[in-house]
Every structure is written in structure tokens, then in C-alpha cells.
N, C-alpha and C positions, 0 to 999 in steps of 0.2 A: 885765596881763589888762585892767587900768582903762583904759589908753590903748587897748588893741583892742577896747575895746569887750565885754569878755566879763564884767563886774560890773557888771549891774542893780542899779537904782538901788530900793529897795523899801520903802514908807513911811518915807521920809527916812534910810534906812541903804543901804550898799553892800555888795551880797551878792555874796563873792567866792567863786569854784570852790577847793575845797580841793587842793593839791598834795600828792601823795603817794609812793612809792615810787621811785625813781631808779636805773637802771641803765644800763651802758654799757658799749661797746664801742669798738673804736678809730676806729670807723667812725659809731655812731650813741648818742643818748640817748634812751632812752625815760621819761618822765615820768607818773605815773598822776594822773587826777584825777577827782574826784569832782565831779560840776556840783551849780550850783545848781538848784535846785525848778525845771519849767521850759525849762530849759535843754535842749538835744541835742546830738546830732554835729555836726549842719550846722551849728549856729553856730559852732560851732570850724572847720569845713571853710570857711566862707565868713571866716576871718580867717585860714588859714593863712599867708599868705603874710607878714601883718602880725608873726603869730607866729615865723615861721623869721628876719625881720631883725630884731627884737625880742630873739629866744636867739642870734644871731649864725650861723647854721645858715644851710647850702644851700637846704634845702628842709625843709618839714615835715608829716608826714603825720597823718590822724586816723586812728584804729580804735576802733572801739565795743569795750569789754572786758565789760561787763555793765549791767544798766538803772540810769540813774544815773549811771554811770561810763562813762571812756574813755581811750585812754593815746596822745600827744601823742608821737611819732616825731620827733626831731630828726638831719638825714643833715648830718654834719660830712665826710664825707670821702667821696669817690667810691672804693669799695672794686670798683669794676670799669669802673676808668679805664684800667686797666691788663689784659692778655689773663693770663687764669687756668690756670695751668700744670697739667695733669693730674693729680688729683690719685692719692697711691698706692694700688695695689690690697688692698682691704681684706683680711685672711685670713680673716675669713667673710663670705657674702654676706646679709644681711638684706632680704631680700624685702619686706620692711614696711618700711625703711629703706636704699634706696640711695646712697652719696654721689657725687652729679654732679657738681657744682661748689660755687662761691662766690655766695651769696646777696648781696641789697643792704648786710645791714648787715655782712657780713665773715662770717657763720657758714656755716658748709658744708650747701649745699643736698642737701636728700635726696630721693628719689621712692620711692612707693608703689608693687611691681607686683602684690602679694599680693593677688587679691580682687578686682580695679578692673580699669580700663582707665585709659590715661594717652595723650591727643591730643599730638602736639607740631604747634605751628600758628606761623607767622610768614612776616614776607614774606621774599624772595630776598636771600639773606645775612644773615638774622640770625642764624645759629648753630645752625638745627636739628637738621645732620646731627650738630654737637658735642655737641647734649644724646644724641642717638641713640646713639653711639658711646661717649660716657660710661656708659649703662647696660649696652651689653654688658660693656663692661671691669668693672664693678664684678661682675657675675654670673660672671667667670672663676671665682673660685672654686668656686664650688656648679657650675659647668658639667664643673669637673675631677675632681669628686666624684660628678658623677654624678647630682645632686639638680635639674639645668635643664638642658633642651633647649630649645634656640632656634631657631621655625622662620621663615625670613626669605623672605617674597615681595617682590621686586624688579622688576616688570611694567619701570620706565624704564630696568632696567638702570645707572643713575645713580651709586647710592650705595652701596646693600647688596652690590652683587658686591664690594668691594674686601675684603670680610669672609666669602667665598666660603667659606675655605681652615677657617675656624673654626666656620663653620654646618655645612659638610658634616663636619668631626669630631664637632662635639657638637651637631647638631640635622638640618635640611634646609634645602633652598635652589631654589625655584623662581623661573624668568622669567616663561615663557610662560602666556598665561591659561590654557591647558588643563592644565599644569603645576602652577600657583599654585590654581586651582578643586580639582584631584585633593588636592594638599594642604590645604587648608581644609576639604573631607569629609571627609580622614581624620581632622583635628583633631576633627571634629561626631561622629562615628563614635568616637573613643578616649574624647571626653567623655560619650558618653552609656551607654556602657560601663562607665566610673568612677562615674558617677552610680547606674547601678542595681547594680553591687557596692557599691557605700557607703552608699546609702537604708537610713535606718532607725540610721543605727552613727556618724553625724560628718555637721558642719554646712560643716566649712570643708575644705580639702585639705591633707593635711602631706606634703611633699615627700619621696619617699625613691627608692632606685636603680630598686626596681620599679615605683614612680608618679611618676618625674617632674616636674615644675612644668615646663610647656612656656610660651614666651613667643614668640607669634605677633608677628613686625615685619611689619608691611604699608605700603609706598613707593609709594602715595601712599593716603589714605582711602576718596577715592571709589572706587579699580578695583573692591573688590568685588562693587559693585553692576553692574557691567560683567561679572561674569563667565559662563560658560553655567551653568544650572542644570538639575538634576534634577527632572520635571515631578513637581509635588504632588499629591495624590489628590483625587477630587472631592470638593465641599462639600455635604455629604447634604440642605441646607437646599433650593438651588437644583437637584440634581443635574447641576451641570456641573463643568468641571477649574475651578480656581481662580485666583489668578494665580503661574505657575510656582515652588514652592518657596519662598513669601517665608512667613518672612523666609530668605533664604538662610541660606549657611555663616557669612557675616561678623556677619550680624545674631543669629544662633544660640549663636555663639562668648559674643557680648556679654551675650543672657541665659541662659545658664545655666552660667559658667564657673565659677563661687563654690564650688562643693562638687568638681566636676570638676578645676579645677587649671591649662585654659588661661589666658594673659592677652594 
């Protein structure tokens, strides 16, 4: 800390950050640090390379923990240097923590799909499809139990077509703009019916065979904005039609999905 210039001198005294609990995995070490008054995470981030070399690590990440505290994460081995085999299909699908792979620290990477949206973005060849199919794979127990349905919109006919047999059996599949638009409109209609039925009785949807959780996969995210839409009603303030059906089915699903169950 002193050589890395993270131990300031105050009134003739060297003020040292206090190192706390250390936790370790096969790939990373995490060290809790209590900062000297006046220090910030940015001071440590500026010295991350110094800290990595000083502690013999590949790299050092700085993570804020609480006011006046942070965590130094030292990466000693690259957990992602080799291809990670597909994880075992869980006996029960936890929609709040689906296991999809490994993190940089070697721990299981989990993804939440319940009550939220998931955007998968990356350069060509980065592994977006692997993540998508890992989510589908982790959902299989819930699909078989009738608790989850997967509706796939595949306008590019590039990726989701590989799983059409799964989607046809445990959900829906659509590829043409008209079929995708119909599927998304059906999802909105179903969501609104559920919202009306559940209003005043619950805040979040609980999957049941009667009201399964619907996962809507769209490849790609920009496509719903180009779908044919139904005309919207006139705007009362100006007496002329508003922008057709704004927001469209994709926007309405994103806005109102929490209570009714689509994701």
C-alpha cells in the first residue's frame, strides 16, 4: 500500500487502509478494505496495475462495497480460458437464478428471468447464442412440468430455428413479420387478461399449469420496432390519430410484464 501510494501522510503519520476479511476461490482472491478518511475507490482504481503486480495476480478489480469500504478482487487464474461444458440440467428451474455458465471467478453464473428483461448483446462470435440456449436448457424442467412456455420470434431464421421442435412442443415459434406480430399481440392480450384477473390480489405472477410463465425470445431486439401494428385510438387533446399503436406489442410487454408473467 505504501509503495503503491495508497497510504497517505497526515500530520507526520502514515495512514494505512485496513485490510479485512479475505475470501478465495480457485481463481480469485477477494480482500475487504476499509479506506482512510478522504480516500475513494477511484484512488485504488488508478493503482490497480500496481496492486496486481504487488500481489502477484493477473489483474486487480476494484469493487465498491459500502461508504468507506471496497473489495479488491485479485484474479490469479483465467477461469474462462477453456470452453465451459454445458451445465447439468437442474432438477428444478429457479426463474430467479437459472444456471447458464461460469463466471470469471469460477462460480456458477445465474440469470434471472422472472419479473425482468434480459438483453444479450455482444460482437459476432462473442457467444450470445450459447447464453441464449443455456437459458432455454435451464428452463427445460419447468417446461416439462407445464410451468413455463417459451415463445420464440425468429425473423432472421438464423438461430432459434434450431430449437423449433422444443418451441412447437412447449410454446410457440414464429418467423415471418406477420406471424411474429400476431404472436406478440397474443402475448399482450394474454398479459392484459391476466392483469385484470390478478388485479388487487397479487403483485407478482406465480407460475402454475393454468397460468404458466411465458418467456418471449426475440432474435433480434430491434425487430419488434419494424412490425406491422394496429392503429391506435385518436388523441383526445388534438382530435387526430396518434402514432400507430405506440408503444407497440414489444413495448407493452416490457412495460407491464411483472404482474402478468411474460418475460
